[in-house]
C-alpha positions in Angstrom: 186.4 -94.4 170.5 189.0 -93.0 168.1 188.3 -91.8 165.2 188.8 -95.0 163.0 185.8 -96.4 164.8 183.7 -93.0 164.2 184.1 -93.4 160.5 183.4 -96.6 160.2 180.2 -96.1 162.1 179.1 -93.0 160.2 179.7 -95.1 156.7 178.5 -98.4 157.5 174.9 -97.1 159.2 174.7 -95.1 156.0 175.3 -97.9 153.8 173.2 -100.2 155.5 170.0 -97.5 156.6 170.0 -96.5 152.6 170.2 -99.6 151.1 167.2 -101.0 153.4 165.1 -97.7 152.3 166.4 -98.4 148.8 165.0 -101.6 148.9 162.4 -101.3 150.9 160.8 -97.9 148.1 161.6 -100.4 145.3 159.1 -103.1 146.9 156.3 -100.4 147.7 156.4 -99.7 144.0 157.2 -102.6 142.8 155.8 -102.2 139.1 156.0 -98.9 138.3 160.4 -99.5 139.5 160.9 -102.2 137.5 159.2 -100.5 134.3 161.5 -97.6 134.5 164.0 -100.0 134.6 162.7 -102.2 131.6 162.7 -98.6 130.0 166.1 -97.2 130.9 165.3 -94.8 133.0 166.9 -95.1 136.3 165.4 -91.3 137.7 163.0 -93.3 140.3 166.2 -95.2 141.5 168.2 -92.3 142.0 165.1 -90.4 143.9 164.7 -93.6 146.4 168.8 -93.5 147.1 168.6 -89.8 147.8 165.8 -89.9 150.3 166.8 -93.5 151.8 169.7 -91.4 152.1 168.7 -88.4 153.9 166.5 -90.9 156.4 169.6 -92.4 157.0 171.7 -88.9 158.1 168.6 -88.2 160.3 168.4 -91.6 161.5 172.9 -90.6 162.8 172.3 -87.4 164.0 169.1 -88.2 166.4 172.0 -91.2 168.0 174.7 -88.9 168.7 172.0 -86.4 169.9 170.3 -89.0 172.3 173.9 -89.6 173.8 174.0 -86.7 174.6 170.9 -86.7 175.9 171.0 -89.6 178.2 174.2 -88.2 179.8 172.4 -84.9 180.3 169.9 -86.8 181.9 171.9 -89.1 184.0 173.5 -86.3 185.5 170.5 -84.0 186.1 168.7 -87.1 187.9 171.6 -88.2 189.7 170.8 -91.7 189.3 170.4 -94.1 186.4 166.9 -96.0 188.3 165.2 -92.8 188.3 166.2 -91.0 184.6 165.3 -95.0 183.4 162.0 -94.1 185.3 161.5 -91.1 183.3 162.5 -92.7 179.9 159.6 -95.2 180.7 156.9 -92.1 181.2 157.8 -90.5 178.3 158.0 -93.7 175.8 154.6 -94.2 177.0 153.4 -91.0 176.3 154.8 -90.6 172.9 153.0 -93.8 172.0 149.9 -92.8 173.4 150.8 -88.8 171.5 151.5 -91.4 168.1 148.1 -93.1 168.0 146.0 -89.8 169.3 147.2 -87.0 166.8 147.6 -89.6 163.8 143.5 -90.2 164.7 142.6 -86.8 165.4 144.2 -85.2 162.4 143.8 -87.9 159.6 140.6 -90.3 160.5 137.8 -90.2 158.6 134.2 -90.5 160.0 133.5 -94.0 161.8 137.3 -94.9 161.7 138.1 -95.5 165.4 141.3 -95.0 167.0 142.1 -98.8 167.4 143.4 -98.9 163.7 145.1 -96.2 164.4 147.0 -98.4 167.5 148.9 -100.7 164.8 151.8 -98.5 164.5 152.2 -97.5 168.2 152.6 -101.1 169.1 154.9 -102.4 166.4 157.0 -99.8 167.3 157.1 -100.9 170.6 157.6 -104.5 169.8 160.3 -103.7 167.8 161.9 -101.8 170.7 161.4 -104.0 172.9 163.3 -106.8 170.7 166.1 -104.9 170.2 166.4 -104.0 173.4 166.7 -107.5 174.8 169.3 -108.2 172.4 171.2 -105.6 173.0 170.9 -106.3 176.7 171.8 -110.1 176.4 174.7 -108.4 174.8 176.0 -106.0 177.3 173.6 -106.1 180.6 169.7 -105.1 181.6 170.4 -101.7 183.0 170.8 -101.0 178.4 167.2 -102.6 178.2 165.3 -99.3 178.9 167.9 -97.0 177.2 167.7 -98.9 173.9 164.1 -99.1 174.0 163.1 -95.3 174.6 166.1 -94.6 171.9 164.4 -97.2 169.2 161.0 -95.9 170.3 161.1 -91.8 170.6 164.3 -91.2 168.8 163.1 -92.8 165.9 159.5 -91.5 166.5 161.0 -88.1 166.7 163.4 -88.2 163.9 159.9 -89.7 161.6 158.1 -86.5 162.4 158.4 -85.1 158.4 156.8 -88.3 157.4 153.9 -87.9 160.2 153.0 -85.0 158.6 151.7 -87.0 155.9 148.8 -90.3 156.2 150.6 -91.7 153.0 151.9 -95.2 153.8 154.2 -95.0 151.2 155.9 -92.2 152.5 155.7 -93.3 156.3 157.4 -96.9 155.4 160.1 -95.9 153.1 160.6 -93.1 155.9 160.6 -95.7 158.9 162.5 -98.4 157.7 166.0 -96.5 157.1 165.2 -95.2 160.2 165.0 -98.0 162.1 167.7 -100.1 160.2 170.0 -97.3 160.6 168.6 -97.2 164.5 169.5 -100.6 165.6 172.5 -100.9 163.6 174.4 -98.1 165.6 172.7 -99.5 168.9 173.5 -102.9 168.5 177.3 -102.3 167.2 178.1 -99.0 169.6 179.6 -101.5 172.5 181.3 -103.8 170.0 183.2 -100.5 168.7 184.0 -99.9 172.2 185.4 -103.0 173.4 189.5 -103.4 173.8 191.2 -107.0 172.9 191.3 -109.2 175.5 188.7 -107.3 177.9 185.4 -108.2 179.0 182.4 -106.3 178.1 181.5 -102.6 179.3 177.5 -101.8 179.1 177.3 -98.6 177.5 174.9 -95.6 178.1 172.5 -96.4 175.0 173.4 -99.5 176.0 
């Protein structure tokens, strides 16, 4: 992948992720932002843009970090099948931890752990959908790495927001992360494709 394609990946991801985060932040506090705009105040929107941009940049750093980790994992285990099994175990642990530790930290008296399973289930279902799309575009060896990236890496990037129990903050952080990560993982193999050649599977693919 040449420099031009890397630059395209960076700027397109930044634009798409930041736009998604800006839109989500606007929707989550719709009345306040509408009132600000009617009064000619744009500070709130500017802060939304900055926050969404930061989350998108975090997603970009996480993506390139995972590309390195993926190659490192393949080298250690010397087997794609074994490395995929390790990733599945990590996915399961990460989803359980997201439910368990948030319940431990934020549950009020009488709250069950079931309510804290919604977020992990959403991440899992979303990750499965993205992994399926990626696999259809490339091949089925891409399924587990893509699922791992969408679920585990996105969760790691999300940690600063997970320390709070504010739904608005959680969603305004998660949306740009997921949108940016989805775009990056689904466009990567297309950037690697050469004219007049068949598709080739990529590491996160």
